[in-house]
N, C-alpha and C positions, 0 to 999 in steps of 0.2 A: 259864188265862190265858197260860201259856208257849206252849201249842200255837197260840194265836191270834197271839201277839206275833211268833213266828218268821217266819211268812209275810209279815207286815206289814213286818218289817225287810228281808226279801229283796226285796220289791217296792220299798221305798224305795231300797235300794242299786242296784237295776236302773235306777230312774228317775234317780238321781244319775249313774250311768255313761253313760246315754243323753244326759243334758244335757251331760256333759263331752265326749262324743265328737262331738256334733252340730257344733260349730264346725269341727272337722277335716273332717268330711264335707261341710260347706258350702263349705269352701275347695277341696276336691278336685272336687266336682261343678260348682262355678262355674268353675274353671279349665279344665274340659272343655267349656264352652259358648262359642258365639260371642257377640260383644258384642250383636248384634241379639236373639238368643234371650234373653240375660240381661235386656235392657231390657223384653222382653215378659213373661217369666216368671222373675222373679228367684229364687223359692223352689222352683220345680218341678224335677223331674229333667230332665237334658238329653235331648232327643229325638234329637239328632244329635251323637254324641261327636266331638270334634275335638281334635287336638294342635297346632293352629295357634298357640295362645298360647305353648306351650312352645317351639315352633320359632322364633317371633318373638323370644322372650327370648334365645335362644342365638345366633341367626344375625344379628339386626338390632340388638341392644342389647348393650352391654359387660357383660352379666351375669356372664360368666366372670371378667372382671377384677374386678368388684365382689366376687365370692365369694372370689377369691384375696386381695384386700385384707382382707376380713373374717377370713379364716383367719389371715393374718399378725398383724393387730391383736389378734384374740381370743386366739390361743395365746400370743403374746408377753406381753400384759398379764396374762393369767391365770397363766401359769407364773412370771413375775417376782413378782407379788404373793404367790403361794403359797410360793415359795421364801424370800422375805424374811420372810414371816409365820412360817414354820417356824424360821428362825434367831432371830428376835426372841422368839418364844414359848419356845424352848429356853433362851435366855439369861435370860428372865424367871422361868421355873419352876424351873430347876436352878442358876441363878447368884445371885449376891448383889451388888447395886449400889445406891448411894445414889439415892433418889428413885423406886424401883421402883413403890411404891404410887401416887404422883402420876402417873407415866408411864401406868399402867394406867387411872387415872381420866380422864386427858386423852383416851386412846384411846376410852374409852366415850363421852365427850362428842362426839368427832368422828364417831361412828357415826350421830348424829342430825342432822348438818349436811346440809341439802338440797343436792344437786349443783348445782342451778340458781343458788344463791348464789355458787358458785365460778366460774361460767361467764365473767363479764366479766373478773375479775382474771386468770384463767388464759389467756383470749384475748389480753389485753394482753401477758402474759408470753411467750406463743408468738410473737406478732408481733415482739417485741423480740429473740427468739432466732432469728427467721427460719424457724420450723417450721410456719407455717400452710400448709395444703394438702400436708402431708407426714405420713405414717403415724405417725412418732414422737410427734407432738403428741397424737394420740388415745391412743396407748399410755401415755404419761406420765400423762395425766389418769386413765385407767382404773386404772392401778396405784395412784395416790393415793386413788382412791375405794374400791378393794378392800381396801387394807391394814388399816383399822380393824377391819372385821368379820373379815377373815382372821386377824388377830392374836388377836382375842377367841376365835374358833373354835378355833384351835390351842392356846391357853392352856387352854381348857376340856378339851380332850382330853389334853394332856400332863400335866395334874394327876392323871390316872388312872394314869399310868405309875408303877410302884413305884420309889421313890427308892433302894431297896436295889440295884437293877440299876445305877444310876449310880455308887453308892458302890463296888460290886464292880468296875466297870470302872476306876475311879480307882486302886483297890488293885492292879489288874493292870497299871497303868502306861499305860492307854489314854488318849490325849489327848481333849480336849473335842470336837474335830472327829471323831475316830475313834469316840467314843461316840455322837455324833449319827448318823454314817453307818452304824455297825454295829448299833446297838441301837435308838435312838429312831426313826429314819426307817422301818425295817421295821415296827416296832410301829404307827407312825402311818400306814401305807399306806392303809387304808380312809378315814381322816379326810382325808388329803391328796387322795385321789381325789375324795371328796365336795366338798371345798372347791374343787378345780380345776374340777369340773363346774359348780358354782354360779357361779363367776366366768366360765366360758366361756359359760354361758347368758345371763348379764347382758350381757356384752360383745357377744355375737353379736346380741342383740335390741335393743341400745341405739340410739336414734335421734338425740336432741337434740344430744349432744356431737359425734357424727360429722357431723351436718348442719352444725354451726357451724365445726368445725375442718377438715373435708375437703370443700371446695366445688368442686373441679375434677373433671370426669367421670372422669379416669384415676386419681384418688386416692380416690374415694368407696367406701364399704363398701356392703354389700348393702341394708341398711335405708334409708339415705338415697336410694339409687338407686331402690328401689321407691316411695318417697314421691313421686318426680317424676312417676309415672304418674297422680297425682291432681291434676287441674287445677280451676280455678274454674268453667270452662264445659264442660270435657270430662272424662268419666269412663270409665275403661277397667277396670272391676272384674274381668272375667275375666283380664285380663293381670296385674293386681295379685295376684289369688288364685293364679295359676299361679306367680308369683314367690314368694308367701308359702309355697306348698307346697314349693318348692325350698329355701327357707330353713329349713323345719321339719325336713326329712329328716336333715341331718347331726346335729343335736342329738338327734333321736329315736333314731337309730342308736347314738349315743354313750351315751345313757341306758340303752337296752335292753341293750347289750353290757356295761355296768358296773353294772347295777341291784343286784346282790348286794353289791358294795362300797359303793354309794351308801347302801343301807339300813344296812349295818354302820357306816358313818361317821356317819350321822345319830344312831344310838342309842349311839355309843361312850361318850359322857360322861354318860349318864343316871344311872348308878348312883352318882355321886359329886357 
């Protein structure tokens, strides 16, 4: 039975890989087609490869500006949320303060709040602050969305750090900030990278919040900009797919480059 089961498992895994890769392949081959060829043969391989869609994106549309805005919003919100989560988790795990358990329970409850329910009150708040159509409006919203999960993730990891290390640092006269910087942060490196990557992917691909808060062409991020290519009566799928491919490349490179740390960070708190 084992001799029969092993080939079946391999065939199943190959099928799963092909199914996972096909959307990426569809994006690439559609981006290399003309709009006319796509309308005639949407699923077939391109007969005449063309880079016209990529050229149009870069030369005629403000895609580079959208990418720059996405980079600013994504890195700022992900870094801020990860940093604040590290500080809060460090205080929660290794500190003592009144209401710690209630604080943790409230944080868990906030993790299940749908972002769409916060859209209207946050929009009103940003209008009153004069931040609509400015990048900080999206950054503030993203940081608020990321913090509950980021805090929970870091607490789960920091609970695996031996408390004896913290006690030894106290006996040596190291301050709380020094302990965090010299001991806890280096040990939490893989978890911090994993959390940063998860937040980056969410912020980079997010559409609804950026579409509502960043409405002017010069302040749009990449995803809302690409959404403009889809009209009610006009469809430019090859152009959209070319833009989608450009949006996937940075995240893909970041994941492949840090895959070892990403896997270590995901499995860091399993044993406890």
